[in-house]
N, CA, C and O atoms as a GROMACS GRO file, in nm:
protein
  308
    1MET      N    1   4.806   9.196  11.582
    1MET     CA    2   4.949   9.217  11.604
    1MET      C    3   5.026   9.105  11.536
    1MET      O    4   4.987   8.988  11.544
    2VAL      N    5   5.134   9.141  11.469
    2VAL     CA    6   5.220   9.045  11.399
    2VAL      C    7   5.355   9.039  11.471
    2VAL      O    8   5.412   9.142  11.506
    3ARG      N    9   5.403   8.917  11.493
    3ARG     CA   10   5.535   8.898  11.553
    3ARG      C   11   5.627   8.837  11.449
    3ARG      O   12   5.587   8.747  11.375
    4ALA      N   13   5.751   8.885  11.444
    4ALA     CA   14   5.850   8.830  11.351
    4ALA      C   15   5.984   8.818  11.421
    4ALA      O   16   6.021   8.900  11.505
    5TYR      N   17   6.056   8.713  11.384
    5TYR     CA   18   6.190   8.689  11.434
    5TYR      C   19   6.287   8.724  11.321
    5TYR      O   20   6.280   8.667  11.212
    6VAL      N   21   6.376   8.817  11.346
    6VAL     CA   22   6.470   8.862  11.244
    6VAL      C   23   6.608   8.805  11.278
    6VAL      O   24   6.667   8.840  11.380
    7LEU      N   25   6.657   8.717  11.191
    7LEU     CA   26   6.789   8.656  11.207
    7LEU      C   27   6.888   8.744  11.134
    7LEU      O   28   6.874   8.767  11.014
    8ILE      N   29   6.988   8.794  11.205
    8ILE     CA   30   7.077   8.896  11.149
    8ILE      C   31   7.220   8.845  11.146
    8ILE      O   32   7.276   8.804  11.248
    9GLU      N   33   7.279   8.849  11.028
    9GLU     CA   34   7.422   8.820  11.011
    9GLU      C   35   7.497   8.952  11.016
    9GLU      O   36   7.461   9.048  10.948
   10MET      N   37   7.603   8.956  11.098
   10MET     CA   38   7.676   9.080  11.120
   10MET      C   39   7.820   9.070  11.072
   10MET      O   40   7.877   8.961  11.064
   11ALA      N   41   7.878   9.184  11.040
   11ALA     CA   42   8.024   9.194  11.021
   11ALA      C   43   8.088   9.180  11.159
   11ALA      O   44   8.028   9.218  11.260
   12ALA      N   45   8.207   9.128  11.163
   12ALA     CA   46   8.276   9.104  11.290
   12ALA      C   47   8.286   9.232  11.374
   12ALA      O   48   8.318   9.339  11.323
   13GLY      N   49   8.258   9.218  11.503
   13GLY     CA   50   8.275   9.327  11.596
   13GLY      C   51   8.159   9.423  11.611
   13GLY      O   52   8.171   9.522  11.683
   14HIS      N   53   8.047   9.398  11.546
   14HIS     CA   54   7.935   9.492  11.550
   14HIS      C   55   7.813   9.443  11.627
   14HIS      O   56   7.721   9.522  11.651
   15SER      N   57   7.808   9.318  11.666
   15SER     CA   58   7.684   9.263  11.721
   15SER      C   59   7.644   9.324  11.855
   15SER      O   60   7.525   9.345  11.879
   16THR      N   61   7.738   9.351  11.942
   16THR     CA   62   7.704   9.408  12.072
   16THR      C   63   7.638   9.545  12.056
   16THR      O   64   7.537   9.573  12.121
   17ASN      N   65   7.693   9.628  11.971
   17ASN     CA   66   7.637   9.761  11.948
   17ASN      C   67   7.498   9.751  11.883
   17ASN      O   68   7.409   9.828  11.917
   18LEU      N   69   7.480   9.658  11.791
   18LEU     CA   70   7.350   9.642  11.726
   18LEU      C   71   7.243   9.604  11.827
   18LEU      O   72   7.133   9.659  11.825
   19VAL      N   73   7.274   9.510  11.916
   19VAL     CA   74   7.177   9.469  12.017
   19VAL      C   75   7.136   9.587  12.103
   19VAL      O   76   7.018   9.603  12.133
   20LYS      N   77   7.230   9.671  12.143
   20LYS     CA   78   7.198   9.790  12.222
   20LYS      C   79   7.104   9.882  12.146
   20LYS      O   80   7.008   9.935  12.204
   21GLN      N   81   7.130   9.903  12.017
   21GLN     CA   82   7.044   9.988  11.935
   21GLN      C   83   6.904   9.930  11.921
   21GLN      O   84   6.805  10.002  11.933
   22LEU      N   85   6.896   9.802  11.896
   22LEU     CA   86   6.765   9.739  11.876
   22LEU      C   87   6.682   9.738  12.003
   22LEU      O   88   6.561   9.759  11.997
   23ARG      N   89   6.745   9.713  12.116
   23ARG     CA   90   6.670   9.707  12.242
   23ARG      C   91   6.607   9.840  12.279
   23ARG      O   92   6.514   9.844  12.359
   24GLY      N   93   6.655   9.948  12.223
   24GLY     CA   94   6.598  10.080  12.251
   24GLY      C   95   6.478  10.115  12.165
   24GLY      O   96   6.420  10.223  12.182
   25ARG      N   97   6.440  10.028  12.073
   25ARG     CA   98   6.330  10.056  11.980
   25ARG      C   99   6.198  10.005  12.036
   25ARG      O  100   6.193   9.900  12.099
   26SER      N  101   6.091  10.079  12.013
   26SER     CA  102   5.960  10.039  12.064
   26SER      C  103   5.902   9.917  11.993
   26SER      O  104   5.822   9.844  12.052
   27ASP      N  105   5.940   9.894  11.868
   27ASP     CA  106   5.885   9.780  11.793
   27ASP      C  107   5.967   9.652  11.811
   27ASP      O  108   5.929   9.548  11.759
   28VAL      N  109   6.078   9.660  11.884
   28VAL     CA  110   6.160   9.542  11.912
   28VAL      C  111   6.132   9.499  12.056
   28VAL      O  112   6.160   9.572  12.151
   29THR      N  113   6.075   9.377  12.072
   29THR     CA  114   6.042   9.330  12.206
   29THR      C  115   6.161   9.259  12.271
   29THR      O  116   6.166   9.247  12.394
   30ASP      N  117   6.256   9.211  12.190
   30ASP     CA  118   6.374   9.146  12.244
   30ASP      C  119   6.482   9.141  12.137
   30ASP      O  120   6.451   9.137  12.018
   31ALA      N  121   6.606   9.140  12.178
   31ALA     CA  122   6.719   9.126  12.086
   31ALA      C  123   6.834   9.063  12.164
   31ALA      O  124   6.867   9.107  12.274
   32ASP      N  125   6.894   8.960  12.105
   32ASP     CA  126   7.003   8.889  12.172
   32ASP      C  127   7.112   8.850  12.074
   32ASP      O  128   7.085   8.822  11.957
   33ARG      N  129   7.236   8.849  12.123
   33ARG     CA  130   7.347   8.790  12.049
   33ARG      C  131   7.334   8.639  12.064
   33ARG      O  132   7.302   8.590  12.173
   34VAL      N  133   7.358   8.564  11.956
   34VAL     CA  134   7.343   8.419  11.960
   34VAL      C  135   7.462   8.353  11.890
   34VAL      O  136   7.538   8.418  11.818
   35THR      N  137   7.475   8.221  11.912
   35THR     CA  138   7.576   8.144  11.840
   35THR      C  139   7.510   8.078  11.720
   35THR      O  140   7.387   8.069  11.712
   36GLY      N  141   7.592   8.033  11.627
   36GLY     CA  142   7.539   7.967  11.508
   36GLY      C  143   7.562   8.051  11.384
   36GLY      O  144   7.648   8.139  11.384
   37PRO      N  145   7.485   8.025  11.280
   37PRO     CA  146   7.508   8.095  11.153
   37PRO      C  147   7.468   8.243  11.156
   37PRO      O  148   7.511   8.320  11.070
   38TYR      N  149   7.388   8.285  11.255
   38TYR     CA  150   7.350   8.425  11.268
   38TYR      C  151   7.410   8.479  11.396
   38TYR      O  152   7.443   8.403  11.487
   39ASP      N  153   7.424   8.609  11.403
   39ASP     CA  154   7.490   8.674  11.516
   39ASP      C  155   7.392   8.736  11.614
   39ASP      O  156   7.421   8.745  11.734
   40VAL      N  157   7.277   8.780  11.564
   40VAL     CA  158   7.176   8.846  11.646
   40VAL      C  159   7.039   8.798  11.603
   40VAL      O  160   7.014   8.778  11.484
   41ILE      N  161   6.950   8.778  11.700
   41ILE     CA  162   6.809   8.752  11.670
   41ILE      C  163   6.729   8.861  11.739
   41ILE      O  164   6.744   8.884  11.859
   42ALA      N  165   6.642   8.927  11.662
   42ALA     CA  166   6.555   9.031  11.716
   42ALA      C  167   6.410   8.986  11.700
   42ALA      O  168   6.374   8.924  11.600
   43VAL      N  169   6.328   9.019  11.799
   43VAL     CA  170   6.186   8.990  11.793
   43VAL      C  171   6.114   9.124  11.773
   43VAL      O  172   6.125   9.215  11.854
   44LEU      N  173   6.040   9.132  11.663
   44LEU     CA  174   5.966   9.254  11.630
   44LEU      C  175   5.817   9.228  11.646
   44LEU      O  176   5.769   9.118  11.618
   45GLU      N  177   5.743   9.330  11.689
   45GLU     CA  178   5.597   9.324  11.691
   45GLU      C  179   5.545   9.452  11.629
   45GLU      O  180   5.591   9.562  11.660
   46ALA      N  181   5.448   9.435  11.539
   46ALA     CA  182   5.390   9.550  11.470
   46ALA      C  183   5.245   9.519  11.436
   46ALA      O  184   5.200   9.405  11.451
   47ALA      N  185   5.173   9.619  11.392
   47ALA     CA  186   5.031   9.603  11.361
   47ALA      C  187   5.007   9.511  11.243
   47ALA      O  188   4.906   9.439  11.239
   48ASP      N  189   5.099   9.512  11.145
   48ASP     CA  190   5.080   9.429  11.026
   48ASP      C  191   5.214   9.399  10.959
   48ASP      O  192   5.318   9.451  10.999
   49LEU      N  193   5.210   9.314  10.856
   49LEU     CA  194   5.333   9.276  10.786
   49LEU      C  195   5.400   9.394  10.717
   49LEU      O  196   5.523   9.396  10.705
   50ASN      N  197   5.323   9.490  10.672
   50ASN     CA  198   5.383   9.606  10.607
   50ASN      C  199   5.474   9.683  10.703
   50ASN      O  200   5.580   9.731  10.664
   51GLN      N  201   5.433   9.693  10.828
   51GLN     CA  202   5.517   9.762  10.926
   51GLN      C  203   5.642   9.682  10.958
   51GLN      O  204   5.750   9.739  10.975
   52ILE      N  205   5.630   9.550  10.966
   52ILE     CA  206   5.748   9.465  10.987
   52ILE      C  207   5.845   9.486  10.872
   52ILE      O  208   5.965   9.506  10.893
   53ASN      N  209   5.793   9.481  10.750
   53ASN     CA  210   5.876   9.503  10.630
   53ASN      C  211   5.946   9.638  10.634
   53ASN      O  212   6.065   9.648  10.603
   54GLU      N  213   5.874   9.740  10.672
   54GLU     CA  214   5.930   9.875  10.678
   54GLU      C  215   6.046   9.883  10.777
   54GLU      O  216   6.150   9.942  10.746
   55VAL      N  217   6.030   9.826  10.894
   55VAL     CA  218   6.135   9.830  10.996
   55VAL      C  219   6.259   9.755  10.947
   55VAL      O  220   6.370   9.804  10.960
   56VAL      N  221   6.238   9.635  10.891
   56VAL     CA  222   6.352   9.554  10.849
   56VAL      C  223   6.425   9.618  10.731
   56VAL      O  224   6.547   9.633  10.734
   57THR      N  225   6.351   9.656  10.628
   57THR     CA  226   6.417   9.702  10.506
   57THR      C  227   6.470   9.845  10.512
   57THR      O  228   6.573   9.875  10.451
   58THR      N  229   6.403   9.932  10.584
   58THR     CA  230   6.449  10.071  10.584
   58THR      C  231   6.529  10.110  10.707
   58THR      O  232   6.599  10.211  10.706
   59GLU      N  233   6.520  10.029  10.814
   59GLU     CA  234   6.591  10.066  10.935
   59GLU      C  235   6.699   9.965  10.974
   59GLU      O  236   6.816  10.002  10.987
   60ILE      N  237   6.663   9.840  10.993
   60ILE     CA  238   6.762   9.741  11.037
   60ILE      C  239   6.870   9.720  10.930
   60ILE      O  240   6.988   9.714  10.963
   61HIS      N  241   6.831   9.709  10.804
   61HIS     CA  242   6.930   9.686  10.698
   61HIS      C  243   7.034   9.798  10.689
   61HIS      O  244   7.145   9.775  10.640
   62HIS      N  245   7.000   9.916  10.734
   62HIS     CA  246   7.091  10.029  10.721
   62HIS      C  247   7.179  10.051  10.844
   62HIS      O  248   7.262  10.142  10.845
   63LEU      N  249   7.161   9.970  10.947
   63LEU     CA  250   7.245   9.985  11.066
   63LEU      C  251   7.386   9.932  11.039
   63LEU      O  252   7.404   9.836  10.964
   64GLU      N  253   7.484   9.994  11.101
   64GLU     CA  254   7.623   9.958  11.077
   64GLU      C  255   7.652   9.813  11.115
   64GLU      O  256   7.617   9.768  11.224
   65GLY      N  257   7.716   9.742  11.022
   65GLY     CA  258   7.757   9.605  11.047
   65GLY      C  259   7.660   9.498  11.000
   65GLY      O  260   7.696   9.380  10.995
   66VAL      N  261   7.538   9.536  10.965
   66VAL     CA  262   7.440   9.436  10.919
   66VAL      C  263   7.478   9.390  10.779
   66VAL      O  264   7.491   9.471  10.688
   67VAL      N  265   7.495   9.259  10.763
   67VAL     CA  266   7.531   9.201  10.634
   67VAL      C  267   7.406   9.152  10.561
   67VAL      O  268   7.385   9.186  10.445
   68ARG      N  269   7.324   9.073  10.631
   68ARG     CA  270   7.197   9.025  10.572
   68ARG      C  271   7.104   8.982  10.683
   68ARG      O  272   7.146   8.958  10.796
   69THR      N  273   6.976   8.971  10.646
   69THR     CA  274   6.875   8.929  10.744
   69THR      C  275   6.784   8.824  10.681
   69THR      O  276   6.771   8.814  10.559
   70ILE      N  277   6.723   8.746  10.768
   70ILE     CA  278   6.613   8.657  10.730
   70ILE      C  279   6.502   8.686  10.830
   70ILE      O  280   6.525   8.686  10.951
   71THR      N  281   6.382   8.710  10.780
   71THR     CA  282   6.269   8.739  10.866
   71THR      C  283   6.174   8.621  10.868
   71THR      O  284   6.128   8.576  10.763
   72CYS      N  285   6.145   8.572  10.987
   72CYS     CA  286   6.054   8.459  11.006
   72CYS      C  287   5.930   8.511  11.079
   72CYS      O  288   5.939   8.554  11.194
   73VAL      N  289   5.816   8.508  11.012
   73VAL     CA  290   5.692   8.558  11.069
   73VAL      C  291   5.625   8.447  11.151
   73VAL      O  292   5.610   8.335  11.104
   74SER      N  293   5.585   8.480  11.272
   74SER     CA  294   5.517   8.385  11.359
   74SER      C  295   5.378   8.355  11.304
   74SER      O  296   5.308   8.446  11.260
   75LEU      N  297   5.339   8.228  11.305
   75LEU     CA  298   5.209   8.187  11.254
   75LEU      C  299   5.101   8.191  11.362
   75LEU      O  300   4.982   8.190  11.330
   76GLU      N  301   5.142   8.194  11.489
   76GLU     CA  302   5.045   8.194  11.597
   76GLU      C  303   5.084   8.294  11.704
   76GLU      O  304   5.203   8.320  11.725
   77GLN      N  305   4.986   8.350  11.771
   77GLN     CA  306   5.009   8.443  11.881
   77GLN      C  307   4.946   8.389  12.007
   77GLN      O  308   4.954   8.452  12.112
   0.00000   0.00000   0.00000
């Protein structure tokens, strides 16, 4: 199992809705609005890096209000 932390920069006014959408996904174990340079941090778990990549690039990037993401892969479980 691979865990990744996705740091998400949002357009103004969209972070609350994004967190609600992410929390409903089976591959997202947690999602929170945060302060600082990013607006939302999501924790993803998947079988491998390819699945993490697929979720971030084809699903999260296309959600309304997402400006950019940085994905940080956990080195230890």
